[in-house]
DOMAR-567568 format. One record per atom (N, C-alpha, C, O, CB): atom name; x, y, z; residue number from 1; residue in three letters. Coordinates in steps of 0.1 Angstrom, whole numbers, plus 5000, padded with zeros to 4 digits. Glycine has a CB too. Layout:
  atom     x     y     z   nr  rest
    CA     X     Y     Z  NUM   ALA
...
# end
This chain:
  atom     x     y     z   nr  rest
     N  5008  4988  5000    1   MET
    CA  5000  5000  5000    1   MET
     C  5009  5012  5000    1   MET
     O  5019  5013  5007    1   MET
    CB  4990  5000  5012    1   MET
     N  5005  5022  4992    2   LYS
    CA  5013  5035  4991    2   LYS
     C  5007  5044  5002    2   LYS
     O  4995  5045  5003    2   LYS
    CB  5012  5041  4977    2   LYS
     N  5016  5050  5009    3   ILE
    CA  5012  5059  5020    3   ILE
     C  5020  5072  5019    3   ILE
     O  5032  5072  5018    3   ILE
    CB  5014  5052  5034    3   ILE
     N  5013  5083  5020    4   LEU
    CA  5019  5096  5020    4   LEU
     C  5020  5100  5034    4   LEU
     O  5010  5100  5042    4   LEU
    CB  5010  5106  5011    4   LEU
     N  5031  5105  5038    5   ALA
    CA  5033  5110  5052    5   ALA
     C  5037  5125  5051    5   ALA
     O  5047  5128  5045    5   ALA
    CB  5045  5101  5059    5   ALA
     N  5029  5133  5058    6   LEU
    CA  5032  5147  5058    6   LEU
     C  5037  5151  5072    6   LEU
     O  5030  5148  5082    6   LEU
    CB  5019  5155  5055    6   LEU
     N  5049  5157  5073    7   GLU
    CA  5055  5161  5085    7   GLU
     C  5048  5172  5092    7   GLU
     O  5043  5182  5085    7   GLU
    CB  5069  5164  5083    7   GLU
     N  5047  5171  5105    8   ARG
    CA  5042  5182  5114    8   ARG
     C  5053  5184  5124    8   ARG
     O  5057  5175  5131    8   ARG
    CB  5028  5179  5120    8   ARG
     N  5057  5196  5126    9   GLU
    CA  5068  5199  5136    9   GLU
     C  5062  5204  5149    9   GLU
     O  5050  5209  5150    9   GLU
    CB  5077  5210  5130    9   GLU
     N  5070  5202  5159   10   SER
    CA  5066  5207  5173   10   SER
     C  5069  5222  5173   10   SER
     O  5074  5228  5163   10   SER
    CB  5073  5199  5184   10   SER
     N  5067  5228  5184   11   SER
    CA  5071  5242  5185   11   SER
     C  5085  5244  5190   11   SER
     O  5089  5255  5194   11   SER
    CB  5061  5249  5195   11   SER
     N  5093  5234  5190   12   ALA
    CA  5107  5235  5194   12   ALA
     C  5115  5244  5185   12   ALA
     O  5112  5246  5174   12   ALA
    CB  5114  5221  5195   12   ALA
     N  5126  5249  5191   13   THR
    CA  5135  5258  5183   13   THR
     C  5144  5249  5174   13   THR
     O  5146  5237  5177   13   THR
    CB  5143  5267  5192   13   THR
     N  5150  5256  5164   14   GLY
    CA  5160  5249  5156   14   GLY
     C  5171  5242  5163   14   GLY
     O  5177  5232  5159   14   GLY
    CB  5165  5258  5145   14   GLY
     N  5175  5248  5174   15   GLU
    CA  5186  5242  5182   15   GLU
     C  5183  5229  5188   15   GLU
     O  5192  5220  5190   15   GLU
    CB  5190  5252  5193   15   GLU
     N  5170  5226  5190   16   ALA
    CA  5166  5213  5195   16   ALA
     C  5168  5202  5185   16   ALA
     O  5171  5190  5188   16   ALA
    CB  5152  5213  5200   16   ALA
     N  5168  5206  5172   17   TYR
    CA  5169  5196  5161   17   TYR
     C  5183  5192  5158   17   TYR
     O  5186  5181  5155   17   TYR
    CB  5162  5201  5149   17   TYR
     N  5192  5202  5159   18   THR
    CA  5206  5201  5154   18   THR
     C  5213  5188  5159   18   THR
     O  5219  5182  5151   18   THR
    CB  5214  5213  5159   18   THR
     N  5213  5184  5172   19   PRO
    CA  5220  5173  5176   19   PRO
     C  5216  5159  5170   19   PRO
     O  5223  5149  5170   19   PRO
    CB  5220  5171  5191   19   PRO
     N  5204  5159  5164   20   HIS
    CA  5197  5147  5159   20   HIS
     C  5197  5146  5144   20   HIS
     O  5193  5136  5138   20   HIS
    CB  5183  5146  5164   20   HIS
     N  5202  5156  5137   21   LEU
    CA  5200  5157  5122   21   LEU
     C  5209  5146  5115   21   LEU
     O  5204  5141  5105   21   LEU
    CB  5204  5170  5117   21   LEU
     N  5221  5144  5119   22   GLU
    CA  5229  5134  5113   22   GLU
     C  5223  5120  5115   22   GLU
     O  5222  5112  5105   22   GLU
    CB  5243  5134  5118   22   GLU
     N  5218  5117  5127   23   ALA
    CA  5212  5104  5129   23   ALA
     C  5199  5103  5121   23   ALA
     O  5195  5092  5117   23   ALA
    CB  5209  5102  5144   23   ALA
     N  5192  5114  5120   24   GLU
    CA  5179  5114  5112   24   GLU
     C  5182  5110  5098   24   GLU
     O  5176  5102  5092   24   GLU
    CB  5172  5128  5113   24   GLU
     N  5192  5117  5092   25   ALA
    CA  5196  5114  5078   25   ALA
     C  5200  5100  5076   25   ALA
     O  5197  5093  5066   25   ALA
    CB  5207  5124  5073   25   ALA
     N  5208  5094  5086   26   ARG
    CA  5212  5080  5085   26   ARG
     C  5200  5071  5085   26   ARG
     O  5199  5061  5077   26   ARG
    CB  5222  5077  5097   26   ARG
     N  5190  5073  5094   27   ARG
    CA  5179  5064  5095   27   ARG
     C  5170  5066  5082   27   ARG
     O  5165  5056  5078   27   ARG
    CB  5170  5068  5107   27   ARG
     N  5169  5078  5077   28   VAL
    CA  5161  5080  5065   28   VAL
     C  5168  5072  5053   28   VAL
     O  5161  5065  5045   28   VAL
    CB  5160  5095  5061   28   VAL
     N  5181  5072  5053   29   TRP
    CA  5188  5065  5043   29   TRP
     C  5186  5050  5044   29   TRP
     O  5184  5043  5034   29   TRP
    CB  5203  5068  5044   29   TRP
     N  5186  5045  5056   30   GLU
    CA  5183  5030  5059   30   GLU
     C  5169  5026  5054   30   GLU
     O  5168  5016  5048   30   GLU
    CB  5185  5027  5074   30   GLU
     N  5159  5035  5057   31   LEU
    CA  5146  5032  5053   31   LEU
     C  5145  5032  5037   31   LEU
     O  5138  5024  5031   31   LEU
    CB  5136  5042  5059   31   LEU
     N  5152  5042  5031   32   PHE
    CA  5152  5042  5017   32   PHE
     C  5159  5030  5011   32   PHE
     O  5154  5024  5001   32   PHE
    CB  5160  5055  5012   32   PHE
     N  5170  5026  5016   33   GLN
    CA  5177  5014  5011   33   GLN
     C  5169  5001  5014   33   GLN
     O  5170  4992  5006   33   GLN
    CB  5190  5013  5018   33   GLN
     N  5161  5001  5024   34   GLY
    CA  5152  4990  5027   34   GLY
     C  5139  4989  5018   34   GLY
     O  5131  4980  5019   34   GLY
    CB  5148  4990  5041   34   GLY
     N  5138  4999  5010   35   ARG
    CA  5127  5001  5000   35   ARG
     C  5113  5003  5006   35   ARG
     O  5103  5003  4999   35   ARG
    CB  5127  4988  4992   35   ARG
     N  5112  5006  5019   36   SER
    CA  5100  5010  5025   36   SER
     C  5097  5025  5022   36   SER
     O  5086  5029  5019   36   SER
    CB  5099  5008  5040   36   SER
     N  5108  5033  5022   37   LEU
    CA  5107  5047  5019   37   LEU
     C  5110  5048  5004   37   LEU
     O  5121  5046  5000   37   LEU
    CB  5116  5055  5028   37   LEU
     N  5100  5053  4996   38   ARG
    CA  5102  5054  4982   38   ARG
     C  5107  5068  4978   38   ARG
     O  5115  5069  4969   38   ARG
    CB  5089  5051  4975   38   ARG
     N  5102  5078  4985   39   GLU
    CA  5106  5092  4981   39   GLU
     C  5106  5100  4994   39   GLU
     O  5098  5098  5003   39   GLU
    CB  5097  5098  4970   39   GLU
     N  5114  5111  4994   40   ILE
    CA  5114  5121  5004   40   ILE
     C  5117  5134  4998   40   ILE
     O  5126  5136  4990   40   ILE
    CB  5123  5118  5016   40   ILE
     N  5108  5144  5000   41   SER
    CA  5110  5157  4995   41   SER
     C  5106  5167  5006   41   SER
     O  5100  5164  5016   41   SER
    CB  5101  5159  4982   41   SER
     N  5109  5180  5003   42   PHE
    CA  5104  5190  5012   42   PHE
     C  5094  5199  5004   42   PHE
     O  5096  5201  4992   42   PHE
    CB  5116  5199  5017   42   PHE
     N  5084  5204  5011   43   ARG
    CA  5075  5213  5004   43   ARG
     C  5082  5225  5000   43   ARG
     O  5092  5229  5007   43   ARG
    CB  5063  5216  5014   43   ARG
     N  5078  5231  4990   44   LEU
    CA  5084  5244  4985   44   LEU
     C  5080  5256  4993   44   LEU
     O  5087  5265  4995   44   LEU
    CB  5081  5246  4970   44   LEU
     N  5067  5255  4998   45   ASP
    CA  5062  5266  5005   45   ASP
     C  5064  5266  5020   45   ASP
     O  5063  5276  5027   45   ASP
    CB  5047  5267  5003   45   ASP
     N  5069  5255  5026   46   GLU
    CA  5072  5253  5040   46   GLU
     C  5083  5243  5041   46   GLU
     O  5085  5235  5033   46   GLU
    CB  5059  5248  5048   46   GLU
     N  5090  5244  5052   47   ARG
    CA  5101  5235  5055   47   ARG
     C  5096  5223  5062   47   ARG
     O  5099  5221  5074   47   ARG
    CB  5113  5242  5063   47   ARG
     N  5088  5215  5055   48   ARG
    CA  5082  5203  5060   48   ARG
     C  5084  5191  5050   48   ARG
     O  5082  5193  5038   48   ARG
    CB  5067  5204  5064   48   ARG
     N  5088  5180  5056   49   ALA
    CA  5090  5168  5047   49   ALA
     C  5077  5162  5042   49   ALA
     O  5067  5162  5050   49   ALA
    CB  5099  5158  5054   49   ALA
     N  5078  5156  5031   50   VAL
    CA  5067  5148  5025   50   VAL
     C  5073  5135  5021   50   VAL
     O  5083  5135  5013   50   VAL
    CB  5059  5155  5013   50   VAL
     N  5069  5124  5026   51   LEU
    CA  5074  5111  5024   51   LEU
     C  5064  5102  5017   51   LEU
     O  5052  5103  5020   51   LEU
    CB  5079  5104  5037   51   LEU
     N  5069  5094  5008   52   GLU
    CA  5061  5083  5001   52   GLU
     C  5066  5070  5006   52   GLU
     O  5078  5067  5003   52   GLU
    CB  5060  5085  4986   52   GLU
     N  5058  5062  5012   53   LEU
    CA  5062  5049  5017   53   LEU
     C  5054  5038  5011   53   LEU
     O  5043  5040  5006   53   LEU
    CB  5060  5048  5033   53   LEU
     N  5060  5026  5010   54   GLU
    CA  5053  5014  5005   54   GLU
     C  5053  5004  5017   54   GLU
     O  5064  4999  5020   54   GLU
    CB  5060  5008  4992   54   GLU
     N  5042  5002  5023   55   CYS
    CA  5040  4994  5035   55   CYS
     C  5028  4985  5034   55   CYS
     O  5019  4988  5025   55   CYS
    CB  5040  5002  5048   55   CYS
     N  5027  4975  5042   56   ALA
    CA  5015  4966  5042   56   ALA
     C  5003  4974  5048   56   ALA
     O  4992  4970  5044   56   ALA
    CB  5018  4954  5050   56   ALA
     N  5005  4983  5056   57   SER
    CA  4994  4990  5063   57   SER
     C  4999  5004  5068   57   SER
     O  5011  5007  5069   57   SER
    CB  4988  4982  5074   57   SER
     N  4990  5012  5072   58   ALA
    CA  4993  5025  5078   58   ALA
     C  5000  5023  5091   58   ALA
     O  5008  5031  5095   58   ALA
    CB  4980  5034  5079   58   ALA
     N  4996  5013  5098   59   LYS
    CA  5002  5009  5111   59   LYS
     C  5017  5006  5109   59   LYS
     O  5025  5011  5117   59   LYS
    CB  4995  4997  5118   59   LYS
     N  5020  4998  5099   60   GLU
    CA  5034  4995  5096   60   GLU
     C  5042  5008  5093   60   GLU
     O  5053  5010  5097   60   GLU
    CB  5035  4985  5085   60   GLU
     N  5036  5017  5085   61   ALA
    CA  5042  5030  5082   61   ALA
     C  5045  5038  5094   61   ALA
     O  5055  5044  5096   61   ALA
    CB  5034  5038  5072   61   ALA
     N  5035  5038  5103   62   ASP
    CA  5036  5046  5116   62   ASP
     C  5048  5040  5124   62   ASP
     O  5055  5048  5130   62   ASP
    CB  5023  5046  5123   62   ASP
     N  5049  5027  5125   63   GLU
    CA  5059  5020  5132   63   GLU
     C  5073  5023  5126   63   GLU
     O  5083  5025  5134   63   GLU
    CB  5057  5005  5133   63   GLU
     N  5074  5024  5113   64   LEU
    CA  5087  5027  5107   64   LEU
     C  5091  5042  5110   64   LEU
     O  5102  5045  5113   64   LEU
    CB  5086  5025  5091   64   LEU
     N  5081  5051  5108   65   LEU
    CA  5084  5065  5111   65   LEU
     C  5087  5067  5125   65   LEU
     O  5095  5077  5128   65   LEU
    CB  5072  5073  5106   65   LEU
     N  5082  5059  5134   66   ALA
    CA  5085  5061  5148   66   ALA
     C  5100  5058  5151   66   ALA
     O  5105  5062  5162   66   ALA
    CB  5076  5051  5157   66   ALA
     N  5107  5052  5142   67   THR
    CA  5121  5049  5144   67   THR
     C  5130  5061  5140   67   THR
     O  5142  5060  5142   67   THR
    CB  5125  5037  5136   67   THR
     N  5124  5071  5135   68   LEU
    CA  5132  5083  5131   68   LEU
     C  5136  5090  5144   68   LEU
     O  5127  5093  5152   68   LEU
    CB  5124  5092  5121   68   LEU
     N  5149  5094  5145   69   PRO
    CA  5153  5101  5157   69   PRO
     C  5145  5114  5161   69   PRO
     O  5142  5116  5172   69   PRO
    CB  5167  5105  5156   69   PRO
     N  5141  5122  5151   70   LEU
    CA  5133  5134  5153   70   LEU
     C  5119  5130  5159   70   LEU
     O  5113  5138  5166   70   LEU
    CB  5132  5142  5141   70   LEU
     N  5113  5119  5154   71   VAL
    CA  5101  5114  5159   71   VAL
     C  5103  5109  5174   71   VAL
     O  5095  5112  5183   71   VAL
    CB  5095  5103  5150   71   VAL
     N  5113  5101  5176   72   GLU
    CA  5116  5096  5189   72   GLU
     C  5118  5107  5199   72   GLU
     O  5114  5106  5211   72   GLU
    CB  5129  5087  5189   72   GLU
     N  5124  5118  5195   73   GLN
    CA  5126  5130  5204   73   GLN
     C  5114  5139  5205   73   GLN
     O  5114  5148  5213   73   GLN
    CB  5137  5138  5199   73   GLN
     N  5103  5135  5198   74   GLY
    CA  5091  5143  5199   74   GLY
     C  5091  5157  5192   74   GLY
     O  5083  5166  5194   74   GLY
    CB  5087  5146  5213   74   GLY
     N  5101  5158  5183   75   LEU
    CA  5103  5170  5175   75   LEU
     C  5094  5171  5163   75   LEU
     O  5090  5182  5158   75   LEU
    CB  5117  5172  5171   75   LEU
     N  5091  5160  5157   76   ILE
    CA  5082  5159  5145   76   ILE
     C  5072  5147  5147   76   ILE
     O  5075  5138  5155   76   ILE
    CB  5090  5158  5132   76   ILE
     N  5061  5148  5140   77   GLU
    CA  5052  5137  5138   77   GLU
     C  5047  5137  5124   77   GLU
     O  5050  5147  5117   77   GLU
    CB  5040  5138  5149   77   GLU
     N  5039  5127  5120   78   PHE
    CA  5035  5126  5106   78   PHE
     C  5020  5124  5106   78   PHE
     O  5014  5116  5114   78   PHE
    CB  5042  5115  5099   78   PHE
     N  5013  5130  5096   79   GLU
    CA  5000  5127  5092   79   GLU
     C  5001  5117  5081   79   GLU
     O  5008  5119  5071   79   GLU
    CB  4992  5140  5088   79   GLU
     N  4995  5105  5083   80   LEU
    CA  4995  5094  5073   80   LEU
     C  4983  5094  5064   80   LEU
     O  4972  5095  5069   80   LEU
    CB  4997  5081  5080   80   LEU
     N  4985  5093  5051   81   ILE
    CA  4974  5093  5042   81   ILE
     C  4975  5081  5033   81   ILE
     O  4984  5080  5024   81   ILE
    CB  4974  5106  5033   81   ILE
     N  4968  5070  5036   82   PRO
    CA  4968  5058  5027   82   PRO
     C  4962  5061  5013   82   PRO
     O  4952  5068  5012   82   PRO
    CB  4960  5046  5034   82   PRO
     N  4968  5056  5003   83   LEU
    CA  4964  5059  4989   83   LEU
     C  4960  5046  4982   83   LEU
     O  4965  5035  4986   83   LEU
    CB  4975  5067  4981   83   LEU
     N  4952  5048  4972   84   ARG
    CA  4948  5036  4964   84   ARG
     C  4950  5041  4949   84   ARG
     O  4950  5053  4947   84   ARG
    CB  4934  5031  4966   84   ARG
     N  4953  5031  4940   85   PRO
    CA  4955  5035  4926   85   PRO
     C  4942  5042  4920   85   PRO
     O  4931  5039  4924   85   PRO
    CB  4958  5023  4918   85   PRO
     N  4945  5051  4911   86   TYR
    CA  4934  5058  4904   86   TYR
     C  4927  5047  4895   86   TYR
     O  4934  5041  4887   86   TYR
    CB  4940  5070  4895   86   TYR
     N  4914  5046  4896   87   PRO
    CA  4907  5035  4889   87   PRO
     C  4902  5040  4875   87   PRO
     O  4896  5032  4867   87   PRO
    CB  4896  5030  4897   87   PRO
     N  4903  5053  4872   88   GLY
    CA  4896  5059  4861   88   GLY
     C  4901  5054  4847   88   GLY
     O  4893  5054  4838   88   GLY
    CB  4898  5073  4861   88   GLY
     N  4913  5049  4847   89   PHE
    CA  4918  5044  4834   89   PHE
     C  4910  5032  4828   89   PHE
     O  4910  5030  4816   89   PHE
    CB  4933  5041  4835   89   PHE
     N  4904  5025  4838   90   ALA
    CA  4896  5013  4833   90   ALA
     C  4885  5017  4824   90   ALA
     O  4881  5009  4815   90   ALA
    CB  4891  5006  4846   90   ALA
     N  4880  5029  4825   91   ARG
    CA  4870  5034  4816   91   ARG
     C  4874  5034  4802   91   ARG
     O  4866  5033  4793   91   ARG
    CB  4865  5048  4820   91   ARG
     N  4887  5036  4800   92   LEU
    CA  4892  5037  4786   92   LEU
     C  4892  5023  4779   92   LEU
     O  4893  5023  4767   92   LEU
    CB  4906  5043  4786   92   LEU
     N  4892  5013  4787   93   PHE
    CA  4893  4999  4781   93   PHE
     C  4881  4990  4783   93   PHE
     O  4882  4978  4780   93   PHE
    CB  4905  4993  4787   93   PHE
     N  4870  4996  4788   94   ARG
    CA  4858  4988  4790   94   ARG
     C  4851  4984  4777   94   ARG
     O  4852  4991  4767   94   ARG
    CB  4848  4997  4798   94   ARG
     N  4846  4973  4778   95   GLU
    CA  4838  4968  4766   95   GLU
     C  4825  4976  4765   95   GLU
     O  4819  4979  4776   95   GLU
    CB  4835  4953  4767   95   GLU
     N  4821  4979  4753   96   ARG
    CA  4808  4986  4752   96   ARG
     C  4798  4975  4746   96   ARG
     O  4802  4968  4736   96   ARG
    CB  4809  4998  4742   96   ARG
     N  4786  4975  4751   97   SER
    CA  4776  4966  4746   97   SER
     C  4764  4973  4742   97   SER
     O  4758  4981  4750   97   SER
    CB  4773  4955  4756   97   SER
     N  4760  4972  4729   98   GLY
    CA  4748  4978  4724   98   GLY
     C  4748  4993  4725   98   GLY
     O  4738  5000  4727   98   GLY
    CB  4736  4973  4732   98   GLY
     N  4760  4999  4724   99   GLY
    CA  4761  5014  4724   99   GLY
     C  4762  5020  4738   99   GLY
     O  4764  5032  4739   99   GLY
    CB  4750  5020  4716   99   GLY
     N  4760  5011  4748  100   LYS
    CA  4760  5016  4762  100   LYS
     C  4772  5010  4769  100   LYS
     O  4776  4999  4766  100   LYS
    CB  4747  5013  4769  100   LYS
     N  4778  5019  4777  101   GLU
    CA  4789  5013  4785  101   GLU
     C  4783  5004  4796  101   GLU
     O  4772  5005  4800  101   GLU
    CB  4797  5025  4792  101   GLU
     N  4791  4994  4799  102   GLU
    CA  4787  4985  4810  102   GLU
     C  4788  4992  4823  102   GLU
     O  4794  5003  4824  102   GLU
    CB  4796  4972  4810  102   GLU
     N  4781  4987  4833  103   THR
    CA  4780  4994  4846  103   THR
     C  4794  4995  4852  103   THR
     O  4802  4986  4849  103   THR
    CB  4770  4987  4855  103   THR
     N  4796  5005  4860  104   GLY
    CA  4809  5007  4866  104   GLY
     C  4813  4997  4876  104   GLY
     O  4804  4990  4882  104   GLY
    CB  4810  5021  4871  104   GLY
     N  4825  4997  4880  105   SER
    CA  4830  4988  4890  105   SER
     C  4829  4995  4904  105   SER
     O  4824  5007  4905  105   SER
    CB  4845  4985  4888  105   SER
     N  4832  4988  4914  106   GLU
    CA  4832  4994  4928  106   GLU
     C  4841  5005  4929  106   GLU
     O  4838  5015  4935  106   GLU
    CB  4835  4983  4938  106   GLU
     N  4853  5005  4922  107   ASN
    CA  4862  5016  4923  107   ASN
     C  4856  5028  4917  107   ASN
     O  4858  5040  4921  107   ASN
    CB  4875  5012  4916  107   ASN
     N  4848  5027  4906  108   ASP
    CA  4842  5038  4899  108   ASP
     C  4832  5045  4909  108   ASP
     O  4831  5057  4910  108   ASP
    CB  4835  5034  4886  108   ASP
     N  4824  5037  4916  109   ARG
    CA  4814  5042  4925  109   ARG
     C  4821  5049  4937  109   ARG
     O  4817  5060  4941  109   ARG
    CB  4805  5031  4931  109   ARG
     N  4832  5044  4942  110   LEU
    CA  4840  5050  4952  110   LEU
     C  4846  5064  4947  110   LEU
     O  4846  5074  4955  110   LEU
    CB  4851  5041  4957  110   LEU
     N  4850  5064  4935  111   GLU
    CA  4857  5076  4929  111   GLU
     C  4847  5087  4928  111   GLU
     O  4850  5099  4930  111   GLU
    CB  4863  5072  4916  111   GLU
     N  4834  5084  4925  112   SER
    CA  4824  5095  4923  112   SER
     C  4818  5100  4936  112   SER
     O  4811  5110  4936  112   SER
    CB  4814  5090  4914  112   SER
     N  4821  5093  4947  113   SER
    CA  4815  5097  4959  113   SER
     C  4824  5107  4967  113   SER
     O  4820  5112  4977  113   SER
    CB  4812  5086  4968  113   SER
# end
């Protein structure tokens, strides 16, 4: 499952982060090498990280992120957003019968709600 993780910072000052930044970078690298962390970027409008993870569940993603030194220190936390694939492309390849499209799939109904 693809999970988007949006960083939220505490109200701590920058000095609180400094002693942990090298360990944070090392742990991020380990997660990246382990293939659970697929991408990490910073927002352009704010200095907050956005991570894309591939995990079996949001719980697993939360457990992985909990191993980051800045999370362990209570300096950051993450909002997790589980994602599912976009189902709309299926409409391009549906069989048409008698000039009418066949009824949509469950994903189509979810998409329109």
